[in-house]
C-alpha positions as a Markdown table, in Angstrom:
| # | Residue | x | y | z |
|---|---|---|---|---|
| 1 | Unk | 26.0 | -4.0 | -48.2 |
| 2 | Unk | 22.3 | -4.4 | -47.3 |
| 3 | Unk | 23.3 | -6.5 | -44.3 |
| 4 | Unk | 25.7 | -3.9 | -43.2 |
| 5 | Unk | 23.1 | -1.2 | -43.3 |
| 6 | Unk | 20.7 | -3.4 | -41.4 |
| 7 | Unk | 23.3 | -4.1 | -38.7 |
| 8 | Unk | 24.1 | -0.5 | -38.4 |
| 9 | Unk | 20.4 | 0.5 | -38.0 |
| 10 | Unk | 20.0 | -2.2 | -35.4 |
| 11 | Unk | 23.0 | -0.9 | -33.4 |
| 12 | Unk | 21.6 | 2.7 | -33.7 |
| 13 | Unk | 18.3 | 1.6 | -32.3 |
| 14 | Unk | 20.0 | -0.2 | -29.4 |
| 15 | Unk | 21.9 | 2.9 | -28.6 |
| 16 | Unk | 18.8 | 5.2 | -28.7 |
| 17 | Unk | 16.8 | 2.7 | -26.6 |
| 18 | Unk | 19.6 | 2.4 | -23.9 |
| 19 | Unk | 19.6 | 6.2 | -23.4 |
| 20 | Unk | 16.6 | 5.9 | -21.1 |
| 21 | Unk | 17.7 | 2.6 | -19.5 |
| 22 | Unk | 18.9 | 2.8 | -15.9 |
| 23 | Unk | 21.6 | 0.4 | -14.7 |
| 24 | Unk | 20.1 | 0.1 | -11.2 |
| 25 | Unk | 16.6 | 0.6 | -9.9 |
| 26 | Unk | 15.9 | 3.9 | -8.2 |
| 27 | Unk | 13.5 | 2.2 | -5.8 |
| 28 | Unk | 14.4 | 0.8 | -2.5 |
| 29 | Unk | 12.6 | -1.8 | -0.4 |
| 30 | Unk | 10.3 | 0.0 | 2.1 |
| 31 | Unk | 9.6 | 3.0 | -0.1 |
| 32 | Unk | 6.1 | 4.1 | -0.9 |
| 33 | Unk | 5.0 | 4.2 | -4.5 |
| 34 | Unk | 1.9 | 5.0 | -6.6 |
| 35 | Unk | 0.6 | 2.6 | -9.3 |
| 36 | Unk | -0.7 | 3.8 | -12.7 |
| 37 | Unk | -4.3 | 3.0 | -13.2 |
| 38 | Unk | -4.3 | 3.3 | -17.0 |
| 39 | Unk | -4.8 | -0.4 | -17.6 |
| 40 | Unk | -7.7 | -0.6 | -15.0 |
| 41 | Unk | -9.7 | 2.2 | -16.6 |
| 42 | Unk | -11.0 | -0.2 | -19.3 |
| 43 | Unk | -12.4 | -2.5 | -16.6 |
| 44 | Unk | -15.3 | -0.2 | -16.0 |
| 45 | Unk | -18.5 | -0.6 | -17.9 |
| 46 | Unk | -19.3 | 3.0 | -18.4 |
| 47 | Unk | -16.8 | 4.8 | -20.6 |
| 48 | Unk | -17.8 | 8.1 | -19.0 |
| 49 | Unk | -16.3 | 7.0 | -15.6 |
| 50 | Unk | -12.8 | 6.7 | -17.1 |
| 51 | Unk | -12.1 | 10.4 | -17.2 |
| 52 | Unk | -13.1 | 10.8 | -13.4 |
| 53 | Unk | -11.1 | 7.9 | -12.3 |
| 54 | Unk | -7.8 | 8.7 | -10.5 |
| 55 | Unk | -4.7 | 8.3 | -12.4 |
| 56 | Unk | -2.7 | 6.7 | -9.7 |
| 57 | Unk | -3.7 | 4.6 | -6.7 |
| 58 | Unk | -1.7 | 3.9 | -3.5 |
| 59 | Unk | 0.6 | 4.6 | -1.7 |
| 60 | Unk | 1.8 | 1.0 | -1.4 |
| 61 | Unk | 4.9 | -0.2 | 0.3 |
| 62 | Unk | 7.7 | -2.0 | -1.8 |
| 63 | Unk | 8.4 | -5.5 | -0.4 |
| 64 | Unk | 10.7 | -7.1 | -3.1 |
| 65 | Unk | 12.8 | -5.8 | -6.0 |
| 66 | Unk | 13.5 | -7.8 | -9.1 |
| 67 | Unk | 16.2 | -5.8 | -10.9 |
| 68 | Unk | 16.8 | -8.2 | -13.8 |
| 69 | Unk | 13.1 | -8.0 | -15.0 |
| 70 | Unk | 12.6 | -4.4 | -13.7 |
| 71 | Unk | 9.6 | -5.6 | -11.8 |
| 72 | Unk | 8.7 | -4.6 | -8.2 |
| 73 | Unk | 6.6 | -6.6 | -5.8 |
| 74 | Unk | 4.3 | -4.6 | -3.5 |
| 75 | Unk | 1.9 | -5.6 | -0.8 |
| 76 | Unk | -1.6 | -4.3 | -1.3 |
| 77 | Unk | -4.4 | -4.8 | 1.2 |
| 78 | Unk | -6.9 | -3.6 | -1.3 |
| 79 | Unk | -6.2 | -6.4 | -3.7 |
| 80 | Unk | -7.3 | -9.5 | -1.6 |
| 81 | Unk | -4.1 | -9.3 | 0.6 |
| 82 | Unk | -1.8 | -10.5 | -2.2 |
| 83 | Unk | 1.6 | -9.6 | -3.3 |
| 84 | Unk | 1.3 | -8.0 | -6.7 |
| 85 | Unk | 4.1 | -7.3 | -9.3 |
| 86 | Unk | 4.3 | -4.2 | -11.4 |
| 87 | Unk | 6.9 | -3.1 | -14.0 |
| 88 | Unk | 8.8 | 0.0 | -13.0 |
| 89 | Unk | 7.2 | 2.0 | -15.9 |
| 90 | Unk | 3.9 | 1.9 | -14.1 |
| 91 | Unk | 5.2 | 3.1 | -10.8 |
| 92 | Unk | 5.7 | 6.7 | -9.5 |
| 93 | Unk | 7.5 | 7.8 | -6.3 |
| 94 | Unk | 5.2 | 8.8 | -3.5 |
| 95 | Unk | 6.3 | 11.9 | -1.6 |
| 96 | Unk | 5.1 | 12.1 | 1.9 |
| 97 | Unk | 3.8 | 15.3 | 3.1 |
| 98 | Unk | 6.1 | 17.5 | 5.2 |
| 99 | Unk | 3.9 | 18.6 | 8.1 |
| 100 | Unk | 6.2 | 21.5 | 9.1 |
| 101 | Unk | 6.0 | 23.1 | 5.7 |
| 102 | Unk | 2.5 | 22.2 | 4.8 |
| 103 | Unk | 0.4 | 21.7 | 7.9 |
| 104 | Unk | -3.0 | 22.0 | 6.1 |
| 105 | Unk | -2.2 | 19.2 | 3.7 |
| 106 | Unk | -1.9 | 16.7 | 6.6 |
| 107 | Unk | -4.5 | 13.9 | 6.4 |
| 108 | Unk | -6.8 | 13.8 | 9.3 |
| 109 | Unk | -6.7 | 10.5 | 11.4 |
| 110 | Unk | -9.6 | 9.6 | 13.5 |
| 111 | Unk | -9.1 | 10.1 | 17.2 |
| 112 | Unk | -10.3 | 7.3 | 19.6 |
| 113 | Unk | -13.6 | 7.5 | 21.2 |
| 114 | Unk | -13.5 | 7.8 | 25.0 |
| 115 | Unk | -15.9 | 5.6 | 27.0 |
| 116 | Unk | -17.1 | 8.0 | 29.8 |
| 117 | Unk | -17.6 | 5.6 | 32.8 |
| 118 | Unk | -14.4 | 3.5 | 32.3 |
| 119 | Unk | -12.0 | 6.0 | 30.8 |
| 120 | Unk | -10.9 | 3.6 | 28.1 |
| 121 | Unk | -10.1 | 4.5 | 24.6 |
| 122 | Unk | -12.2 | 2.9 | 21.9 |
| 123 | Unk | -10.7 | 2.2 | 18.4 |
| 124 | Unk | -12.5 | 0.8 | 15.3 |
| 125 | Unk | -10.5 | -2.0 | 13.7 |
| 126 | Unk | -10.5 | -2.4 | 9.9 |
| 127 | Unk | -8.9 | -5.8 | 10.0 |
| 128 | Unk | -6.9 | -8.2 | 12.1 |
| 129 | Unk | -3.8 | -8.7 | 10.1 |
| 130 | Unk | -2.2 | -11.5 | 12.1 |
| 131 | Unk | -2.9 | -13.6 | 15.1 |
| 132 | Unk | -0.3 | -15.3 | 17.3 |
| 133 | Unk | -0.5 | -17.4 | 20.5 |
| 134 | Unk | 2.5 | -16.2 | 22.6 |
| 135 | Unk | 2.8 | -17.6 | 26.2 |
| 136 | Unk | -0.7 | -17.4 | 27.7 |
| 137 | Unk | -2.1 | -14.6 | 25.6 |
| 138 | Unk | -3.1 | -14.0 | 22.0 |
| 139 | Unk | -1.3 | -11.2 | 20.2 |
| 140 | Unk | -3.3 | -9.2 | 17.5 |
| 141 | Unk | -1.7 | -7.2 | 14.7 |
| 142 | Unk | -4.5 | -4.7 | 14.1 |
| 143 | Unk | -5.2 | -2.3 | 11.3 |
| 144 | Unk | -7.3 | 0.7 | 12.5 |
| 145 | Unk | -10.0 | 2.3 | 10.4 |
| 146 | Unk | -8.8 | 5.5 | 8.9 |
| 147 | Unk | -5.1 | 4.8 | 9.6 |
| 148 | Unk | -2.4 | 3.7 | 7.2 |
| 149 | Unk | -0.3 | 0.5 | 7.5 |
| 150 | Unk | 2.4 | 2.4 | 9.4 |
| 151 | Unk | 0.1 | 2.6 | 12.4 |
| 152 | Unk | -0.5 | -1.1 | 12.6 |
| 153 | Unk | 0.2 | -2.4 | 16.2 |
| 154 | Unk | 0.7 | -5.7 | 17.9 |
| 155 | Unk | -1.7 | -5.7 | 20.9 |
| 156 | Unk | -1.9 | -8.1 | 23.7 |
| 157 | Unk | -5.2 | -10.0 | 24.3 |
| 158 | Unk | -5.0 | -9.2 | 28.0 |
| 159 | Unk | -5.7 | -5.5 | 27.5 |
| 160 | Unk | -8.4 | -6.0 | 24.8 |
| 161 | Unk | -12.2 | -6.4 | 25.1 |
| 162 | Unk | -14.1 | -7.6 | 22.0 |
| 163 | Unk | -17.2 | -5.6 | 21.8 |
| 164 | Unk | -18.8 | -6.9 | 18.7 |
| 165 | Unk | -17.7 | -9.7 | 16.3 |
| 166 | Unk | -19.2 | -10.0 | 12.8 |
| 167 | Unk | -20.1 | -13.4 | 11.3 |
| 168 | Unk | -18.0 | -12.5 | 8.2 |
| 169 | Unk | -14.8 | -12.4 | 10.3 |
| 170 | Unk | -13.0 | -9.6 | 12.0 |
| 171 | Unk | -14.3 | -6.8 | 9.7 |
| 172 | Unk | -16.8 | -5.3 | 12.2 |
| 173 | Unk | -14.7 | -5.9 | 15.4 |
| 174 | Unk | -14.3 | -3.0 | 17.8 |
| 175 | Unk | -11.4 | -3.2 | 20.3 |
| 176 | Unk | -11.1 | -1.2 | 23.5 |
| 177 | Unk | -7.7 | -0.9 | 25.3 |
| 178 | Unk | -5.7 | 1.3 | 27.5 |
| 179 | Unk | -3.1 | 3.3 | 25.7 |
């Protein structure tokens, strides 16, 4: 009798638990998501900073789905260029702004600086993501300062002029090219 009651309680708990369970993930590879920062709030030394910390960070692009473990792999440039896995409970859909409905909510992107004598456009580069040798030229995958990863471009080394190169790598590099 006690075993029957225990088994019945276990079944009821499973039924109640499975009410919130989704059979398939609502996320798709390529979607943008926000990551909950609740676990990261405790990393700060001052407890007063926790209330001013943003609740979500991102948006990040989904690269891999793991449906059996309900984990999602995202690529974040902010975390040392690593692929990081998060459980789906710590993720939130990111809704892009509709510029036709809300034009004032559009994020401003920096415009290129025009060099007066040459007529070239000057962009500041946050980072060189990849570098490939193709034929007789180098190809650079550049990430511009102030722009998101959707604006990354492959640029040919023929059209680029390196203005300044930092000793720490590509962080301080300025590229000029015709657009």
